[in-house]
Backbone as CSV, one residue per row, in Angstrom:
resi,resn,N_x,N_y,N_z,CA_x,CA_y,CA_z,C_x,C_y,C_z
1,MET,-127.116,88.613,-119.148,-127.346,89.656,-118.146,-126.610,90.922,-118.562
2,ALA,-127.320,92.053,-118.577,-126.717,93.294,-119.048,-125.678,93.782,-118.039
3,GLU,-124.615,94.421,-118.576,-123.606,94.977,-117.703,-124.173,96.169,-116.953
4,PRO,-123.804,96.330,-115.688,-124.304,97.481,-114.933,-123.797,98.779,-115.542
5,THR,-124.621,99.796,-115.454,-124.238,101.095,-115.982,-123.118,101.677,-115.144
6,ARG,-122.063,102.150,-115.817,-120.940,102.728,-115.090,-121.300,104.109,-114.598
7,ARG,-120.820,104.440,-113.405,-121.073,105.759,-112.842,-120.270,106.800,-113.599
8,ARG,-120.758,108.025,-113.546,-120.032,109.122,-114.152,-118.728,109.338,-113.406
9,GLY,-117.758,109.862,-114.083,-116.491,110.151,-113.428,-115.342,109.999,-114.393
10,ARG,-114.157,110.157,-113.867,-112.985,110.013,-114.698,-112.806,108.567,-115.114
11,PRO,-112.209,108.323,-116.277,-111.980,106.944,-116.697,-111.151,106.211,-115.662
12,ARG,-111.473,104.925,-115.499,-110.722,104.127,-114.556,-109.266,104.039,-114.973
13,LYS,-108.383,104.140,-113.979,-106.965,104.028,-114.258,-106.542,102.586,-114.121
14,ASP,-105.461,102.246,-114.789,-104.920,100.913,-114.632,-104.441,100.720,-113.207
15,ALA,-104.437,99.485,-112.752,-104.080,99.177,-111.377,-102.737,99.744,-110.951
16,PRO,-101.667,99.651,-111.783,-100.379,100.165,-111.348,-100.387,101.653,-111.018
17,GLU,-101.287,102.437,-111.683,-101.316,103.870,-111.455,-102.066,104.219,-110.177
18,THR,-102.998,103.366,-109.735,-103.809,103.680,-108.570,-103.381,102.891,-107.346
19,SER,-102.407,102.029,-107.518,-101.952,101.221,-106.399,-101.495,102.110,-105.252
20,GLY,-102.069,101.869,-104.065,-101.660,102.610,-102.896,-102.361,103.937,-102.709
21,THR,-103.288,104.308,-103.585,-103.999,105.573,-103.454,-105.417,105.337,-102.957
22,ILE,-106.030,106.402,-102.423,-107.412,106.369,-101.955,-108.222,107.236,-102.903
23,GLN,-109.155,106.623,-103.597,-109.859,107.332,-104.671,-110.597,108.568,-104.160
24,ALA,-111.292,108.438,-103.030,-112.051,109.580,-102.520,-111.125,110.733,-102.136
25,LEU,-109.989,110.399,-101.536,-109.030,111.445,-101.163,-108.428,112.078,-102.402
26,ASP,-108.133,111.262,-103.381,-107.595,111.760,-104.631,-108.579,112.732,-105.277
27,ARG,-109.854,112.379,-105.249,-110.887,113.243,-105.826,-110.967,114.565,-105.057
28,ALA,-110.901,114.502,-103.748,-110.987,115.712,-102.934,-109.816,116.652,-103.209
29,LEU,-108.624,116.094,-103.333,-107.455,116.920,-103.621,-107.521,117.521,-105.015
30,ASP,-108.083,116.779,-105.971,-108.283,117.331,-107.315,-109.215,118.537,-107.274
31,ILE,-110.242,118.449,-106.451,-111.199,119.555,-106.327,-110.529,120.759,-105.677
32,LEU,-109.684,120.518,-104.669,-108.950,121.622,-104.050,-108.042,122.305,-105.071
33,ASP,-107.360,121.510,-105.881,-106.512,122.076,-106.932,-107.332,122.929,-107.896
34,LEU,-108.510,122.455,-108.237,-109.377,123.185,-109.151,-109.805,124.515,-108.553
35,LEU,-110.209,124.506,-107.270,-110.642,125.744,-106.618,-109.482,126.727,-106.456
36,ALA,-108.282,126.198,-106.227,-107.122,127.081,-106.089,-106.831,127.807,-107.391
37,ALA,-107.004,127.104,-108.494,-106.725,127.700,-109.799,-107.898,128.508,-110.341
38,ASN,-109.113,128.170,-109.885,-110.320,128.820,-110.428,-111.285,129.161,-109.294
39,PRO,-110.961,130.135,-108.461,-111.858,130.475,-107.353,-113.194,130.998,-107.847
40,GLY,-114.240,130.711,-107.082,-115.561,131.243,-107.410,-116.380,130.378,-108.336
41,LEU,-116.119,129.070,-108.371,-116.929,128.162,-109.175,-118.164,127.727,-108.413
42,THR,-119.263,127.524,-109.147,-120.456,126.956,-108.521,-120.287,125.443,-108.416
43,LEU,-121.163,124.823,-107.644,-121.098,123.372,-107.499,-121.238,122.686,-108.856
44,SER,-122.165,123.153,-109.665,-122.361,122.516,-110.969,-121.153,122.705,-111.869
45,GLU,-120.479,123.860,-111.773,-119.282,124.086,-112.566,-118.135,123.175,-112.124
46,VAL,-118.008,122.983,-110.812,-116.997,122.061,-110.308,-117.286,120.649,-110.812
47,ALA,-118.550,120.253,-110.721,-118.926,118.913,-111.172,-118.649,118.730,-112.656
48,GLU,-118.947,119.746,-113.433,-118.724,119.650,-114.877,-117.238,119.518,-115.200
49,GLN,-116.403,120.349,-114.559,-114.982,120.308,-114.859,-114.312,119.040,-114.321
50,MET,-114.835,118.520,-113.229,-114.269,117.292,-112.654,-114.845,116.043,-113.301
51,LYS,-115.915,116.225,-114.107,-116.610,115.093,-114.722,-117.105,114.118,-113.652
52,GLN,-117.707,114.704,-112.615,-118.299,113.950,-111.514,-119.754,114.374,-111.361
53,SER,-120.533,113.527,-110.716,-121.935,113.881,-110.491,-122.020,114.999,-109.457
54,PRO,-123.023,115.876,-109.572,-123.176,116.954,-108.588,-123.323,116.429,-107.161
55,SER,-123.991,115.292,-106.994,-124.165,114.771,-105.635,-122.831,114.359,-105.026
56,THR,-121.953,113.770,-105.834,-120.631,113.379,-105.333,-119.820,114.614,-104.969
57,VAL,-119.812,115.609,-105.850,-119.060,116.840,-105.596,-119.620,117.564,-104.386
58,HIS,-120.947,117.528,-104.216,-121.575,118.171,-103.064,-121.051,117.569,-101.763
59,ARG,-120.941,116.255,-101.701,-120.444,115.603,-100.484,-118.981,115.946,-100.232
60,VAL,-118.183,115.969,-101.302,-116.770,116.300,-101.135,-116.606,117.734,-100.643
61,LEU,-117.315,118.668,-101.274,-117.186,120.074,-100.898,-117.599,120.315,-99.452
62,HIS,-118.678,119.683,-99.033,-119.138,119.898,-97.659,-118.228,119.217,-96.647
63,THR,-117.588,118.146,-97.050,-116.588,117.532,-96.175,-115.380,118.449,-96.028
64,LEU,-114.944,119.020,-97.145,-113.825,119.953,-97.103,-114.182,121.207,-96.302
65,ALA,-115.411,121.683,-96.447,-115.849,122.868,-95.712,-115.866,122.614,-94.217
66,ALA,-116.235,121.397,-93.819,-116.273,121.055,-92.396,-114.878,121.116,-91.773
67,ARG,-113.851,120.917,-92.598,-112.478,120.988,-92.106,-111.837,122.349,-92.373
68,GLY,-112.581,123.266,-92.986,-112.086,124.613,-93.205,-111.173,124.792,-94.399
69,VAL,-111.015,123.754,-95.218,-110.128,123.892,-96.374,-110.880,124.338,-97.630
70,ALA,-112.183,124.394,-97.547,-113.008,124.973,-98.609,-114.143,125.726,-97.932
71,GLU,-114.688,126.691,-98.629,-115.815,127.437,-98.073,-116.669,127.984,-99.210
72,SER,-117.942,128.179,-98.911,-118.861,128.693,-99.925,-119.261,130.119,-99.589
73,ASP,-119.608,130.851,-100.623,-120.125,132.204,-100.467,-121.642,132.121,-100.632
74,PRO,-122.387,132.263,-99.543,-123.849,132.100,-99.633,-124.506,133.063,-100.610
75,ALA,-123.925,134.250,-100.764,-124.542,135.250,-101.636,-124.481,134.848,-103.099
76,THR,-123.390,134.188,-103.491,-123.201,133.844,-104.902,-123.283,132.345,-105.176
77,GLN,-123.366,131.556,-104.084,-123.395,130.097,-104.206,-122.148,129.573,-104.925
78,THR,-121.011,130.227,-104.649,-119.758,129.794,-105.255,-118.813,129.264,-104.180
79,TRP,-117.793,128.525,-104.642,-116.871,127.865,-103.727,-115.451,128.394,-103.889
80,HIS,-114.742,128.410,-102.758,-113.394,128.953,-102.716,-112.524,128.097,-101.789
81,ILE,-111.213,128.312,-101.887,-110.281,127.717,-100.926,-110.576,128.303,-99.547
82,GLY,-110.519,127.464,-98.513,-110.831,127.904,-97.161,-109.616,128.353,-96.368
83,PRO,-109.859,128.976,-95.198,-108.760,129.528,-94.399,-107.792,128.482,-93.861
84,ALA,-108.247,127.242,-93.695,-107.346,126.212,-93.168,-106.199,125.915,-94.128
85,THR,-106.397,126.207,-95.410,-105.303,125.970,-96.359,-104.140,126.914,-96.089
86,PHE,-104.441,128.095,-95.527,-103.362,129.018,-95.182,-102.507,128.433,-94.061
87,ARG,-103.155,127.819,-93.079,-102.413,127.196,-91.983,-101.529,126.072,-92.509
88,LEU,-102.073,125.280,-93.434,-101.290,124.191,-94.003,-100.116,124.733,-94.822
89,GLY,-100.397,125.781,-95.605,-99.320,126.374,-96.392,-98.251,127.010,-95.521
90,SER,-98.667,127.622,-94.416,-97.706,128.220,-93.502,-96.828,127.158,-92.869
91,ALA,-97.413,126.005,-92.582,-96.622,124.905,-92.021,-95.569,124.450,-93.018
92,PHE,-95.944,124.411,-94.292,-94.970,124.053,-95.323,-93.836,125.071,-95.368
93,MET,-94.184,126.358,-95.302,-93.160,127.387,-95.376,-92.212,127.312,-94.187
94,ARG,-92.727,126.922,-93.014,-91.854,126.810,-91.851,-90.816,125.713,-92.022
95,ARG,-91.168,124.656,-92.753,-90.221,123.567,-92.928,-89.469,123.641,-94.254
96,SER,-89.773,124.651,-95.039,-89.147,124.737,-96.361,-87.988,125.722,-96.348
97,GLY,-87.138,125.638,-95.303,-85.983,126.504,-95.233,-85.156,126.390,-96.495
98,ILE,-84.678,127.533,-96.953,-84.018,127.560,-98.250,-82.747,126.725,-98.252
99,VAL,-82.036,126.679,-97.125,-80.802,125.899,-97.088,-81.094,124.414,-97.268
100,GLU,-82.121,123.919,-96.565,-82.482,122.514,-96.693,-82.965,122.191,-98.092
101,ARG,-83.761,123.070,-98.655,-84.270,122.850,-100.005,-83.153,122.897,-101.050
102,ALA,-82.152,123.705,-100.769,-81.098,123.904,-101.763,-80.066,122.788,-101.780
103,ARG,-79.913,122.055,-100.693,-78.805,121.102,-100.591,-78.743,120.115,-101.763
104,PRO,-79.827,119.394,-102.066,-79.724,118.445,-103.186,-79.519,119.132,-104.524
105,ILE,-80.026,120.343,-104.672,-79.868,121.076,-105.921,-78.424,121.533,-106.083
106,LEU,-77.828,121.999,-104.998,-76.421,122.376,-105.040,-75.548,121.177,-105.388
107,ARG,-75.829,120.053,-104.752,-75.050,118.849,-105.019,-75.160,118.436,-106.486
108,ALA,-76.374,118.468,-107.021,-76.580,118.085,-108.422,-75.885,119.063,-109.361
109,LEU,-75.931,120.356,-109.026,-75.281,121.367,-109.862,-73.768,121.170,-109.850
110,MET,-73.197,120.877,-108.692,-71.766,120.633,-108.604,-71.373,119.408,-109.417
111,GLU,-72.141,118.344,-109.304,-71.822,117.119,-110.037,-71.937,117.347,-111.548
112,HIS,-72.915,118.141,-111.951,-73.146,118.384,-113.378,-72.052,119.257,-113.993
113,THR,-71.634,120.293,-113.258,-70.675,121.247,-113.817,-69.228,120.925,-113.451
114,GLY,-69.041,120.161,-112.383,-67.691,119.880,-111.920,-67.080,121.013,-111.126
115,GLU,-67.870,122.060,-110.826,-67.369,123.204,-110.078,-68.157,123.388,-108.781
116,THR,-67.563,124.106,-107.848,-68.208,124.367,-106.567,-69.502,125.149,-106.775
117,ALA,-70.565,124.693,-106.135,-71.866,125.362,-106.212,-72.138,126.062,-104.888
118,ASN,-72.684,127.271,-104.972,-72.875,128.113,-103.790,-74.308,128.627,-103.696
119,LEU,-74.737,128.875,-102.468,-76.019,129.522,-102.191,-75.739,130.735,-101.326
120,GLY,-76.245,131.901,-101.734,-76.039,133.123,-100.973,-77.300,133.948,-100.889
121,ILE,-77.396,134.754,-99.842,-78.552,135.629,-99.637,-78.073,137.059,-99.428
122,LEU,-78.992,137.988,-99.597,-78.679,139.400,-99.396,-78.459,139.672,-97.913
123,ASN,-77.392,140.412,-97.600,-77.081,140.773,-96.216,-76.501,142.185,-96.224
124,GLY,-77.392,143.175,-96.162,-76.958,144.551,-96.281,-76.432,144.816,-97.682
125,ASN,-75.230,145.361,-97.759,-74.600,145.599,-99.058,-73.625,144.488,-99.409
126,ALA,-73.932,143.281,-98.950,-73.059,142.144,-99.212,-73.900,140.899,-99.454
127,VAL,-73.223,139.876,-99.975,-73.809,138.550,-100.094,-73.317,137.725,-98.907
128,LEU,-74.219,137.035,-98.257,-73.857,136.119,-97.190,-73.991,134.701,-97.729
129,PHE,-72.887,133.982,-97.808,-72.930,132.605,-98.290,-73.426,131.705,-97.166
130,VAL,-74.469,130.920,-97.472,-75.110,130.109,-96.437,-74.993,128.611,-96.674
131,SER,-74.584,128.204,-97.883,-74.418,126.776,-98.148,-73.533,126.603,-99.371
132,GLN,-72.925,125.412,-99.462,-71.994,125.163,-100.557,-71.847,123.667,-100.781
133,ALA,-71.664,123.294,-102.036,-71.295,121.921,-102.398,-69.959,122.012,-103.115
134,GLU,-68.912,121.546,-102.467,-67.557,121.692,-103.004,-67.266,120.688,-104.109
135,THR,-66.553,121.152,-105.113,-66.089,120.269,-106.162,-65.017,119.324,-105.630
136,HIS,-64.783,118.256,-106.367,-63.751,117.302,-105.979,-62.380,117.710,-106.520
137,GLU,-62.341,118.774,-107.330,-61.081,119.234,-107.900,-60.161,119.785,-106.809
138,THR,-58.855,119.622,-107.018,-57.883,120.111,-106.032,-57.900,121.630,-105.944
139,ILE,-57.913,122.303,-107.099,-57.995,123.764,-107.129,-59.470,124.146,-107.240
140,ARG,-59.948,124.859,-106.260,-61.381,125.178,-106.242,-61.638,126.471,-105.481
141,ALA,-62.806,127.064,-105.754,-63.259,128.225,-104.995,-63.806,127.740,-103.659
142,PHE,-63.665,128.569,-102.633,-64.115,128.162,-101.311,-64.761,129.340,-100.600
143,PHE,-66.080,129.253,-100.394,-66.832,130.276,-99.671,-67.621,129.587,-98.560
144,PRO,-67.007,129.302,-97.436,-67.713,128.584,-96.367,-68.891,129.392,-95.850
145,PRO,-69.926,128.725,-95.327,-71.068,129.447,-94.760,-70.614,130.499,-93.755
146,GLY,-71.183,131.679,-93.894,-70.799,132.798,-93.049,-69.897,133.794,-93.749
147,THR,-69.304,133.397,-94.886,-68.470,134.311,-95.670,-69.339,135.389,-96.310
148,ARG,-68.851,136.626,-96.327,-69.554,137.730,-96.967,-68.721,138.253,-98.126
149,SER,-69.408,138.718,-99.161,-68.725,139.264,-100.339,-69.500,140.475,-100.841
150,PRO,-68.824,141.523,-101.289,-69.514,142.727,-101.769,-70.455,142.416,-102.934
151,LEU,-71.580,143.088,-102.947,-72.580,142.843,-103.987,-72.031,143.120,-105.382
152,HIS,-71.271,144.195,-105.536,-70.847,144.610,-106.875,-69.711,143.766,-107.420
153,ALA,-69.123,142.905,-106.574,-67.950,142.144,-107.006,-68.135,140.654,-106.757
154,SER,-69.350,140.181,-106.932,-69.605,138.742,-106.803,-70.730,138.354,-107.756
155,GLY,-70.703,137.097,-108.201,-71.740,136.648,-109.125,-73.119,136.715,-108.511
156,ILE,-73.265,136.153,-107.297,-74.575,136.170,-106.644,-74.997,137.596,-106.330
157,GLY,-74.061,138.411,-105.879,-74.393,139.798,-105.562,-74.946,140.536,-106.763
158,LYS,-74.305,140.380,-107.898,-74.777,141.086,-109.095,-76.113,140.521,-109.587
159,ALA,-76.337,139.207,-109.404,-77.635,138.633,-109.779,-78.743,139.218,-108.909
160,LEU,-78.468,139.375,-107.605,-79.474,139.947,-106.709,-79.712,141.421,-106.996
161,LEU,-78.655,142.147,-107.381,-78.829,143.551,-107.754,-79.655,143.685,-109.027
162,ALA,-79.423,142.806,-109.982,-80.107,142.909,-111.272,-81.574,142.530,-111.183
163,PHE,-81.898,141.512,-110.366,-83.262,140.996,-110.325,-83.987,141.305,-109.023
164,GLY,-83.308,141.963,-108.087,-83.934,142.279,-106.808,-84.695,143.594,-106.837
165,ARG,-84.996,144.087,-105.656,-85.718,145.355,-105.556,-84.877,146.495,-106.119
166,PRO,-85.466,147.384,-106.893,-84.693,148.488,-107.490,-83.990,149.339,-106.447
167,GLU,-84.608,149.483,-105.260,-83.995,150.337,-104.241,-82.686,149.762,-103.701
168,THR,-82.505,148.434,-103.800,-81.243,147.840,-103.346,-80.092,148.343,-104.191
169,LEU,-80.263,148.319,-105.503,-79.234,148.835,-106.397,-79.083,150.345,-106.239
170,ARG,-80.205,151.044,-106.121,-80.145,152.502,-105.998,-79.413,152.916,-104.723
171,ASN,-79.709,152.250,-103.609,-79.043,152.583,-102.350,-77.549,152.291,-102.416
172,LEU,-77.191,151.208,-103.086,-75.775,150.874,-103.210,-75.036,151.959,-103.994
173,LEU,-75.631,152.386,-105.095,-74.977,153.389,-105.942,-74.960,154.767,-105.298
174,ASP,-76.004,155.084,-104.514,-76.109,156.423,-103.931,-75.324,156.580,-102.628
175,ASN,-75.221,155.493,-101.870,-74.713,155.627,-100.506,-73.448,154.833,-100.205
176,SER,-72.952,154.087,-101.175,-71.791,153.247,-100.900,-70.727,153.427,-101.976
177,GLU,-69.490,153.266,-101.558,-68.408,153.209,-102.522,-68.372,151.820,-103.146
178,LEU,-67.745,151.738,-104.309,-67.580,150.462,-104.983,-66.084,150.151,-105.006
179,PRO,-65.579,149.560,-103.937,-64.132,149.358,-103.842,-63.594,148.421,-104.910
180,ARG,-62.356,148.667,-105.295,-61.689,147.863,-106.317,-60.925,146.725,-105.654
181,PHE,-61.102,145.520,-106.178,-60.366,144.363,-105.685,-59.355,143.852,-106.710
182,THR,-59.707,143.997,-107.992,-58.792,143.642,-109.079,-58.946,144.698,-110.167
183,ASP,-58.158,144.565,-111.213,-58.283,145.531,-112.299,-59.568,145.350,-113.099
184,LYS,-60.337,144.280,-112.806,-61.597,144.032,-113.506,-62.833,144.387,-112.680
185,THR,-62.634,144.818,-111.446,-63.769,145.191,-110.599,-64.517,146.380,-111.199
186,LEU,-65.855,146.284,-111.180,-66.688,147.386,-111.681,-66.829,148.415,-110.564
187,THR,-66.156,149.545,-110.710,-66.113,150.526,-109.626,-66.879,151.809,-109.921
188,SER,-67.484,151.920,-111.085,-68.272,153.113,-111.403,-69.742,152.732,-111.537
189,PRO,-70.656,153.627,-111.108,-72.081,153.343,-111.250,-72.478,153.045,-112.691
190,GLU,-71.852,153.732,-113.637,-72.190,153.526,-115.042,-71.838,152.109,-115.497
191,ALA,-70.656,151.651,-115.114,-70.236,150.305,-115.507,-71.128,149.240,-114.868
192,LEU,-71.495,149.455,-113.613,-72.349,148.478,-112.935,-73.745,148.464,-113.543
193,GLN,-74.278,149.642,-113.865,-75.598,149.705,-114.493,-75.594,149.002,-115.844
194,GLU,-74.543,149.172,-116.623,-74.450,148.495,-117.920,-74.413,146.981,-117.743
195,ASP,-73.709,146.534,-116.699,-73.665,145.100,-116.440,-75.033,144.579,-116.016
196,MET,-75.795,145.384,-115.271,-77.137,144.974,-114.872,-78.009,144.704,-116.103
197,THR,-77.867,145.546,-117.117,-78.637,145.370,-118.351,-78.273,144.054,-119.031
198,ARG,-76.987,143.749,-119.075,-76.553,142.490,-119.683,-77.066,141.283,-118.890
199,ILE,-77.018,141.384,-117.576,-77.457,140.269,-116.722,-78.938,139.993,-116.926
200,ARG,-79.741,141.037,-116.941,-81.189,140.842,-117.126,-81.487,140.255,-118.497
201,ALA,-80.724,140.620,-119.481,-80.968,140.129,-120.841,-80.668,138.645,-120.971
202,ARG,-79.611,138.169,-120.316,-79.235,136.765,-120.496,-79.726,135.859,-119.378
203,GLY,-80.154,136.441,-118.238,-80.729,135.640,-117.160,-79.745,135.151,-116.119
204,PHE,-78.489,135.502,-116.219,-77.490,135.126,-115.217,-76.365,136.153,-115.212
205,SER,-75.624,136.179,-114.101,-74.525,137.122,-113.957,-73.191,136.413,-114.153
206,PHE,-72.149,137.218,-114.392,-70.817,136.678,-114.640,-69.801,137.546,-113.902
207,ASP,-69.144,136.954,-112.928,-68.060,137.609,-112.212,-66.760,137.160,-112.866
208,ASP,-66.182,138.028,-113.678,-64.992,137.701,-114.457,-63.745,138.216,-113.738
209,GLU,-63.294,137.496,-112.694,-62.135,137.866,-111.890,-62.302,139.242,-111.250
210,GLU,-63.514,139.605,-110.897,-63.781,140.925,-110.357,-63.564,140.998,-108.839
211,ARG,-63.556,139.849,-108.185,-63.276,139.806,-106.743,-61.898,139.218,-106.469
212,THR,-61.553,138.172,-107.224,-60.274,137.490,-107.010,-59.662,137.135,-108.356
213,ARG,-58.417,137.498,-108.549,-57.737,137.159,-109.790,-57.651,135.643,-109.942
214,GLY,-57.920,135.188,-111.163,-57.833,133.760,-111.437,-59.097,132.984,-111.143
215,MET,-60.154,133.647,-110.628,-61.406,132.958,-110.288,-62.579,133.616,-111.008
216,ARG,-63.501,132.793,-111.480,-64.716,133.277,-112.125,-65.931,132.659,-111.451
217,CYS,-67.063,133.330,-111.593,-68.302,132.870,-110.959,-69.482,133.222,-111.852
218,ILE,-70.428,132.308,-111.939,-71.652,132.504,-112.720,-72.835,132.246,-111.803
219,ALA,-73.801,133.158,-111.774,-74.891,133.067,-110.787,-76.240,133.434,-111.392
220,ALA,-77.305,132.950,-110.752,-78.676,133.262,-111.168,-79.537,133.444,-109.918
221,PRO,-80.601,134.230,-110.018,-81.425,134.528,-108.846,-82.432,133.424,-108.530
222,VAL,-82.808,133.371,-107.265,-83.856,132.472,-106.772,-84.983,133.345,-106.220
223,PHE,-86.226,133.042,-106.614,-87.368,133.865,-106.222,-88.272,133.113,-105.248
224,ASP,-88.894,133.870,-104.331,-89.847,133.251,-103.414,-91.255,133.347,-103.978
225,LEU,-92.250,132.963,-103.159,-93.617,132.894,-103.661,-94.204,134.262,-103.987
226,THR,-93.572,135.347,-103.519,-94.046,136.687,-103.851,-93.362,137.227,-105.101
227,GLY,-92.423,136.468,-105.665,-91.706,136.919,-106.833,-90.478,137.744,-106.518
228,GLU,-90.083,137.793,-105.250,-88.907,138.562,-104.857,-87.656,137.699,-104.939
229,ALA,-86.568,138.289,-105.447,-85.285,137.572,-105.495,-84.721,137.517,-104.083
230,VAL,-84.727,136.341,-103.480,-84.334,136.194,-102.077,-82.979,135.522,-101.916
231,ALA,-82.442,134.970,-102.980,-81.162,134.273,-102.900,-80.592,134.132,-104.298
232,GLY,-79.384,133.598,-104.343,-78.754,133.319,-105.626,-77.986,132.017,-105.567
233,LEU,-77.961,131.316,-106.693,-77.145,130.113,-106.840,-76.001,130.441,-107.786
234,SER,-74.840,129.829,-107.545,-73.714,130.089,-108.431,-72.809,128.877,-108.530
235,VAL,-71.993,128.872,-109.555,-70.846,127.972,-109.636,-69.610,128.854,-109.764
236,SER,-68.540,128.443,-109.107,-67.319,129.237,-109.134,-66.122,128.320,-109.273
237,GLY,-65.084,128.833,-109.939,-63.895,128.025,-110.141,-62.815,128.820,-110.828
238,PRO,-61.676,128.200,-111.056,-60.539,128.885,-111.664,-60.761,129.165,-113.141
239,THR,-60.089,130.197,-113.622,-60.264,130.620,-115.008,-59.823,129.558,-116.002
240,HIS,-58.885,128.701,-115.628,-58.435,127.704,-116.598,-59.476,126.607,-116.819
241,ARG,-60.473,126.521,-115.919,-61.571,125.572,-116.143,-62.838,126.292,-116.601
242,ILE,-63.047,127.512,-116.122,-64.215,128.294,-116.553,-63.735,129.312,-117.576
243,GLY,-63.580,128.856,-118.803,-63.181,129.743,-119.881,-64.380,130.509,-120.424
244,HIS,-64.119,131.553,-121.169,-65.208,132.351,-121.743,-66.107,131.502,-122.647
245,GLU,-65.528,130.477,-123.255,-66.327,129.617,-124.128,-67.311,128.738,-123.349
246,HIS,-67.126,128.658,-122.025,-68.007,127.828,-121.200,-69.109,128.622,-120.508
247,VAL,-69.041,129.934,-120.584,-69.949,130.778,-119.798,-71.408,130.530,-120.163
248,LYS,-71.717,130.474,-121.433,-73.115,130.311,-121.848,-73.689,128.978,-121.365
249,THR,-72.914,127.899,-121.508,-73.391,126.586,-121.082,-73.552,126.520,-119.571
250,LEU,-72.554,127.023,-118.842,-72.646,127.028,-117.383,-73.775,127.937,-116.911
251,GLY,-73.961,129.062,-117.588,-75.046,129.966,-117.220,-76.404,129.303,-117.337
252,ALA,-76.593,128.523,-118.399,-77.862,127.814,-118.574,-78.073,126.794,-117.459
253,ALA,-77.004,126.098,-117.059,-77.115,125.110,-115.986,-77.440,125.764,-114.660
254,VAL,-76.775,126.874,-114.363,-77.028,127.585,-113.102,-78.446,128.146,-113.083
255,ALA,-78.869,128.758,-114.183,-80.223,129.313,-114.251,-81.277,128.226,-114.072
256,SER,-81.030,127.053,-114.647,-81.971,125.944,-114.501,-82.049,125.487,-113.046
257,SER,-80.910,125.407,-112.369,-80.905,125.003,-110.962,-81.582,126.056,-110.087
258,ALA,-81.361,127.336,-110.400,-82.015,128.398,-109.649,-83.525,128.351,-109.824
259,GLN,-83.969,128.036,-111.035,-85.408,127.874,-111.287,-85.964,126.684,-110.507
260,GLU,-85.198,125.613,-110.434,-85.633,124.437,-109.667,-85.814,124.789,-108.195
261,LEU,-84.885,125.555,-107.633,-85.016,125.962,-106.234,-86.169,126.944,-106.066
262,THR,-86.351,127.826,-107.034,-87.493,128.749,-106.997,-88.800,127.956,-106.895
263,GLN,-88.952,126.946,-107.714,-90.162,126.124,-107.691,-90.304,125.366,-106.372
264,ALA,-89.182,124.912,-105.812,-89.223,124.204,-104.530,-89.675,125.104,-103.406
265,LEU,-89.432,126.406,-103.552,-89.853,127.382,-102.539,-91.260,127.911,-102.795
266,GLY,-91.891,127.434,-103.864,-93.220,127.919,-104.203,-93.205,129.208,-104.997
267,GLY,-92.042,129.575,-105.513,-91.924,130.822,-106.280,-92.389,130.666,-107.697
């Protein structure tokens, strides 16, 4: 007896890979992903790229359209993401508070570097620290939630100035003084601008005892889905543990964690 002809479609997966999944739902979500990345495909183009029969894709698309997550353009006979996906995405954004998203990343960064990890956001001409994972070391930096620090004299502040909106830096230089906290504080517009160039080139900022003697901080920006720098991640600690020879390695770790949080926020 001849074997039945196999239907068109993706190759069958091994049982362990499909255990617990619903094939039809999986197919529908694959089609949504395709439309999100390639808006304006015809039904036949969707079927070709999905390696599914047009009749199967037709049923999936019309099911999605009935729920508003896909829609067709009658004039061009093409398919697009539907308005209901905006509602679903908005629901995700409501629950994707940056503090909640950052907590496990801060903890992992602290464990990896051995130094206190911080999360801060822009608050006028200052950084507002909103979360922290403290190191287990006896001597450590401490910025409890609610603490504010000047933009020009903090790692996160300088990261936000370097990668944020140009007007933030311009307003700071034009309308604010740059008070000195230590002999290393950058108090002239020229010095701060030069540091901005260095920060953009290497991808992270370095506060070298510019706010507090004996303490250093390394920070990188976090971007939202619009590409705006909305926060910064940093590690901070005493100079005897954060030596100049460690800056490059710590900077790479902080930048990687900031990128992870950026991706978690849809940035």
